[in-house]
VEXDREN-2710 file (C-alpha; in Angstrom, 1 decimal):
% VEXDREN-2710
k/r/px/py/pz
1/UNK/54.7/79.8/-43.7
2/UNK/56.5/82.4/-45.8
3/UNK/57.0/85.8/-44.2
4/UNK/56.9/88.5/-46.9
5/UNK/58.2/92.1/-46.2
6/UNK/56.4/94.7/-48.4
7/UNK/58.2/98.1/-48.6
8/UNK/56.1/101.1/-49.8
9/UNK/57.1/104.6/-50.7
10/UNK/53.7/106.3/-51.5
11/UNK/50.2/105.7/-50.2
12/UNK/48.8/105.5/-53.8
13/UNK/51.3/102.7/-54.8
14/UNK/50.4/99.8/-52.5
15/UNK/50.6/96.1/-53.2
16/UNK/47.3/96.0/-55.1
17/UNK/46.4/92.5/-56.3
18/UNK/49.6/91.1/-54.8
19/UNK/48.5/92.2/-51.4
20/UNK/45.2/90.3/-51.9
21/UNK/47.1/87.2/-53.3
22/UNK/49.7/86.7/-50.5
23/UNK/47.3/85.8/-47.6
24/UNK/45.4/83.4/-49.9
25/UNK/48.6/81.5/-50.5
26/UNK/49.3/81.3/-46.7
27/UNK/51.9/84.0/-46.6
28/UNK/52.3/86.4/-43.6
29/UNK/52.7/90.0/-44.7
30/UNK/54.7/92.6/-42.8
31/UNK/54.3/96.1/-44.3
32/UNK/56.9/98.9/-43.9
33/UNK/55.8/102.4/-45.0
34/UNK/59.0/104.3/-45.5
35/UNK/57.0/107.4/-46.5
36/UNK/55.4/107.4/-43.0
37/UNK/58.8/107.1/-41.2
38/UNK/58.7/103.4/-40.5
39/UNK/62.0/101.6/-40.4
40/UNK/63.2/98.5/-42.1
41/UNK/63.9/95.5/-39.8
42/UNK/67.4/95.2/-38.5
43/UNK/67.6/91.5/-39.2
44/UNK/66.5/89.5/-42.3
45/UNK/66.6/86.2/-40.4
46/UNK/62.8/85.7/-40.3
47/UNK/62.1/87.2/-43.8
48/UNK/61.6/84.8/-46.7
49/UNK/60.8/87.3/-49.5
50/UNK/60.8/91.0/-50.0
51/UNK/58.6/93.1/-52.3
52/UNK/59.5/96.7/-53.1
53/UNK/56.7/98.8/-54.5
54/UNK/56.8/101.9/-56.7
55/UNK/56.4/105.6/-56.1
56/UNK/56.4/108.9/-58.0
57/UNK/59.9/109.9/-56.9
58/UNK/63.4/109.2/-58.4
59/UNK/66.0/107.0/-56.7
60/UNK/68.3/110.0/-56.9
61/UNK/66.0/112.1/-54.7
62/UNK/68.0/111.2/-51.5
63/UNK/67.8/114.8/-50.3
64/UNK/64.0/114.9/-50.4
65/UNK/63.7/111.2/-49.4
66/UNK/66.6/110.4/-47.1
67/UNK/65.2/106.9/-46.3
68/UNK/66.6/105.8/-49.7
69/UNK/70.1/105.7/-48.2
70/UNK/69.1/103.1/-45.6
71/UNK/66.9/101.3/-48.0
72/UNK/69.6/100.8/-50.6
73/UNK/72.1/99.5/-48.1
74/UNK/69.4/97.2/-46.6
75/UNK/68.5/95.9/-50.1
76/UNK/72.1/95.2/-50.9
77/UNK/72.5/93.0/-47.8
78/UNK/69.2/91.1/-48.6
79/UNK/70.3/90.5/-52.2
80/UNK/73.7/89.2/-51.1
81/UNK/71.9/86.8/-48.8
82/UNK/69.9/85.5/-51.8
83/UNK/66.6/86.4/-50.2
84/UNK/64.0/86.5/-53.1
85/UNK/63.3/90.1/-53.8
86/UNK/60.7/91.5/-56.3
87/UNK/60.9/95.2/-57.2
88/UNK/58.2/97.0/-59.1
89/UNK/58.8/100.2/-61.1
90/UNK/60.7/102.4/-58.6
91/UNK/61.4/99.1/-56.7
92/UNK/63.2/97.7/-59.8
93/UNK/65.2/100.9/-60.1
94/UNK/66.2/100.7/-56.4
95/UNK/67.4/97.1/-56.9
96/UNK/69.4/98.1/-59.9
97/UNK/71.1/100.9/-58.0
98/UNK/71.7/98.7/-54.9
99/UNK/73.6/96.4/-57.4
100/UNK/75.7/99.3/-58.6
101/UNK/73.8/99.7/-62.0
102/UNK/72.9/103.1/-63.3
103/UNK/69.4/104.6/-63.2
104/UNK/68.6/107.4/-65.6
105/UNK/65.8/109.1/-67.6
106/UNK/64.2/106.8/-70.1
107/UNK/64.3/107.7/-73.8
108/UNK/60.7/108.6/-73.3
109/UNK/58.2/108.2/-70.5
110/UNK/55.7/105.3/-70.7
111/UNK/52.2/105.8/-69.3
112/UNK/49.3/103.4/-69.9
113/UNK/49.0/100.0/-71.6
114/UNK/51.8/98.5/-73.7
115/UNK/53.4/95.1/-74.4
116/UNK/56.7/93.6/-73.4
117/UNK/58.5/90.7/-74.9
118/UNK/60.0/87.9/-72.8
119/UNK/63.6/87.2/-73.8
120/UNK/65.1/83.8/-74.4
121/UNK/66.6/83.9/-70.8
122/UNK/63.2/85.1/-69.5
123/UNK/61.4/82.1/-71.0
124/UNK/63.8/79.8/-69.0
125/UNK/63.4/81.7/-65.8
126/UNK/61.2/80.5/-62.9
127/UNK/59.4/83.9/-62.7
128/UNK/57.9/83.8/-66.2
129/UNK/56.9/80.1/-66.4
130/UNK/53.4/79.7/-67.7
131/UNK/53.3/83.3/-69.0
132/UNK/52.9/84.3/-72.6
133/UNK/56.1/85.4/-74.4
134/UNK/54.3/88.7/-75.2
135/UNK/52.8/90.3/-72.1
136/UNK/50.3/93.1/-71.9
137/UNK/51.5/95.4/-69.1
138/UNK/50.6/98.7/-67.4
139/UNK/53.3/101.3/-67.4
140/UNK/53.9/104.6/-65.4
141/UNK/57.5/105.7/-65.4
142/UNK/60.0/108.2/-66.6
143/UNK/63.2/106.5/-65.5
144/UNK/64.9/103.3/-66.6
145/UNK/67.9/101.2/-65.5
146/UNK/70.9/99.4/-66.7
147/UNK/71.2/95.7/-66.0
148/UNK/73.5/95.0/-63.1
149/UNK/76.8/93.3/-64.0
150/UNK/76.1/89.6/-63.7
151/UNK/72.4/90.2/-64.1
152/UNK/70.1/88.9/-66.9
153/UNK/67.6/90.8/-69.1
154/UNK/64.3/88.9/-68.9
155/UNK/61.9/91.2/-70.7
156/UNK/62.2/94.0/-73.2
157/UNK/60.0/96.7/-74.7
158/UNK/59.8/98.8/-77.8
159/UNK/59.9/102.3/-76.1
160/UNK/62.0/101.3/-73.1
161/UNK/64.3/98.3/-73.7
162/UNK/65.0/97.2/-70.1
163/UNK/61.6/95.9/-68.7
164/UNK/62.6/93.1/-66.4
165/UNK/65.9/91.6/-65.0
166/UNK/67.2/89.2/-62.5
167/UNK/70.3/89.5/-60.4
168/UNK/70.8/86.5/-58.1
169/UNK/67.4/86.0/-56.5
170/UNK/66.3/89.6/-57.0
171/UNK/63.9/90.6/-59.8
172/UNK/63.2/94.0/-61.1
173/UNK/60.0/94.8/-63.2
174/UNK/59.6/98.2/-64.8
175/UNK/55.9/97.6/-65.3
176/UNK/53.0/97.2/-62.8
177/UNK/51.5/93.7/-62.6
178/UNK/49.8/94.7/-59.3
179/UNK/47.4/97.4/-60.6
180/UNK/43.7/97.2/-60.1
181/UNK/41.0/99.2/-61.7
182/UNK/40.7/101.4/-58.6
183/UNK/44.5/102.0/-58.5
184/UNK/44.5/103.1/-62.2
185/UNK/41.6/105.4/-61.6
186/UNK/43.3/107.0/-58.7
187/UNK/46.6/107.5/-60.6
188/UNK/44.7/108.9/-63.6
189/UNK/42.3/111.3/-61.8
190/UNK/44.7/114.2/-62.2
191/UNK/45.1/113.5/-66.0
192/UNK/41.8/114.2/-67.9
193/UNK/43.2/112.9/-71.2
194/UNK/44.0/109.5/-69.6
195/UNK/40.7/108.9/-67.7
196/UNK/39.6/106.3/-70.2
197/UNK/42.3/103.9/-69.1
198/UNK/40.4/102.3/-66.2
199/UNK/37.6/101.4/-68.7
200/UNK/40.2/99.8/-71.0
201/UNK/41.1/97.6/-68.1
202/UNK/37.7/95.9/-68.3
203/UNK/38.6/94.4/-71.6
204/UNK/41.7/92.7/-70.4
205/UNK/41.1/92.4/-66.7
206/UNK/40.7/88.6/-66.5
207/UNK/43.8/88.0/-68.7
208/UNK/45.8/90.6/-66.7
209/UNK/44.8/89.1/-63.3
210/UNK/45.6/85.6/-64.4
211/UNK/49.0/86.7/-65.7
212/UNK/49.7/88.5/-62.4
213/UNK/48.7/85.5/-60.3
214/UNK/51.0/83.3/-62.3
215/UNK/53.9/85.6/-61.8
216/UNK/53.1/85.9/-58.0
217/UNK/52.8/82.1/-57.7
218/UNK/56.2/81.7/-59.4
219/UNK/57.8/84.2/-57.1
220/UNK/56.4/82.5/-54.0
221/UNK/57.6/79.2/-55.4
222/UNK/61.1/80.6/-55.4
223/UNK/60.6/81.8/-51.8
224/UNK/59.6/78.2/-50.9
225/UNK/62.7/76.8/-52.5
226/UNK/64.9/79.4/-50.8
227/UNK/63.2/78.8/-47.4
228/UNK/63.9/75.1/-47.6
229/UNK/67.5/75.8/-48.6
230/UNK/67.9/78.1/-45.5
231/UNK/66.4/75.3/-43.3
232/UNK/69.0/72.9/-44.6
233/UNK/71.8/75.4/-44.0
234/UNK/70.6/75.9/-40.4
235/UNK/70.5/72.1/-39.9
236/UNK/74.0/71.8/-41.2
237/UNK/75.3/74.5/-38.9
238/UNK/73.7/72.8/-35.9
239/UNK/75.4/69.5/-36.7
240/UNK/78.6/71.5/-37.2
END
């Protein structure tokens, strides 16, 4: 069984459809709510995959959100150990920063529906197998990131070029595959001009959910592969 650690930064940005998917594929979920003062585990020994959710804050807000310091150091260790990591929006920016890449204001903010283009490298990557080369996505961000040195750009957009990347076994997605209609409605309730967006979701809901499920399945496939590799490493150590 894969044990998946989900890290959250805001109550309104939970795992959404990913949280519903993981138990169905036999994964055991462990949630850590940094916004509620919960601490990350000291050891990664029993963790097979990590998911880092979004949030309305900036990765540079360490004064207001001091938990970022520990989170960045913890992520750096997990990435170096090749644990599969998936970061969404703020989560992607945290991965980039943990890998010494810059995070800055995007040329313009993106809110609502758009499309991203999978790159040639992305089409060869395990995460995007079975997914259309042009993806409909939901966006809500003001910041963007550079690709870490040694990383690969997997998806690009018209307004914000860097939409997905991989560094080792860590993936950063600027967009939100996990959103549900209820999540979109909650995010939009303070923005009267954007309240039609949940209704727009009806038209593409089935396609969007299938796309998200394919992406999640691919990520958990990677977790399976890495778990088997770790098992072999432990066996080799025991034989010494």
